[in-house]
C-alpha positions as CSV (number, residue, x, y, z in Angstrom):
1,M,0.0,0.0,0.0
2,T,1.7,3.1,-1.2
3,P,0.3,6.4,-2.4
4,N,1.1,8.1,-5.6
5,A,3.7,10.3,-3.9
6,R,5.1,13.4,-5.3
7,Y,8.7,14.2,-4.4
8,V,10.3,17.5,-5.2
9,H,14.1,17.4,-5.1
10,K,15.8,20.4,-3.5
11,V,19.6,20.8,-3.3
12,S,20.4,21.7,0.3
13,P,20.6,18.8,2.9
14,K,18.2,20.6,5.2
15,D,15.5,20.8,2.5
16,Y,16.1,17.2,1.6
17,E,15.5,16.1,5.2
18,E,12.4,18.3,5.3
19,N,11.0,16.6,2.1
20,I,11.7,13.2,3.5
21,K,9.8,14.0,6.8
22,R,6.9,15.4,4.8
23,H,6.8,12.4,2.6
24,K,6.8,10.0,5.5
25,N,4.0,12.0,7.2
26,M,1.9,11.9,4.1
27,C,2.4,8.1,3.7
28,R,1.5,7.5,7.4
29,K,-1.8,9.5,7.0
30,Y,-2.6,7.6,3.7
31,V,-2.0,4.2,5.3
32,L,-4.0,4.9,8.4
33,V,-7.0,6.2,6.3
34,K,-6.8,3.2,4.0
35,L,-6.7,0.7,6.9
36,Y,-9.2,2.3,9.3
37,G,-11.2,4.9,7.3
38,I,-12.4,7.9,9.3
39,K,-11.1,6.3,12.5
40,G,-7.7,6.2,10.9
41,L,-7.9,9.9,10.2
42,L,-8.8,10.6,13.8
43,L,-6.0,8.4,15.0
44,Y,-3.6,10.4,12.7
45,Y,-4.6,13.7,14.2
46,W,-4.5,12.4,17.8
47,Q,-1.0,11.1,17.1
48,N,0.0,14.6,15.8
49,I,-1.5,16.3,18.9
50,G,0.4,13.9,21.2
51,Y,3.7,14.4,19.4
52,T,3.2,18.2,19.5
53,L,2.5,18.1,23.3
54,I,5.5,15.9,24.0
55,T,7.7,18.3,21.9
56,L,6.4,21.3,23.7
57,L,6.9,19.7,27.1
58,N,10.5,18.8,26.2
59,I,11.2,22.3,25.1
60,K,9.7,23.7,28.3
61,N,11.8,21.3,30.4
62,L,15.0,22.2,28.5
63,Y,14.5,25.9,29.3
64,K,13.5,25.1,32.9
65,T,16.7,23.2,33.6
66,K,19.0,25.9,32.1
67,D,17.9,28.5,34.7
């Protein structure tokens, strides 16, 4: 199961890494929706919310320990 993915090649390594992350994220969303339908889409968004919260908490803890 793979989507018809579009990949735009950019020269710099940072842009290349960004494109890979975006591509993986699009594939993850596609697979969850194909497997579980609307529930898969909800699962995808809940995973994104959880990842964002964990990232924010880690950033908060990094600044908290530096003081």
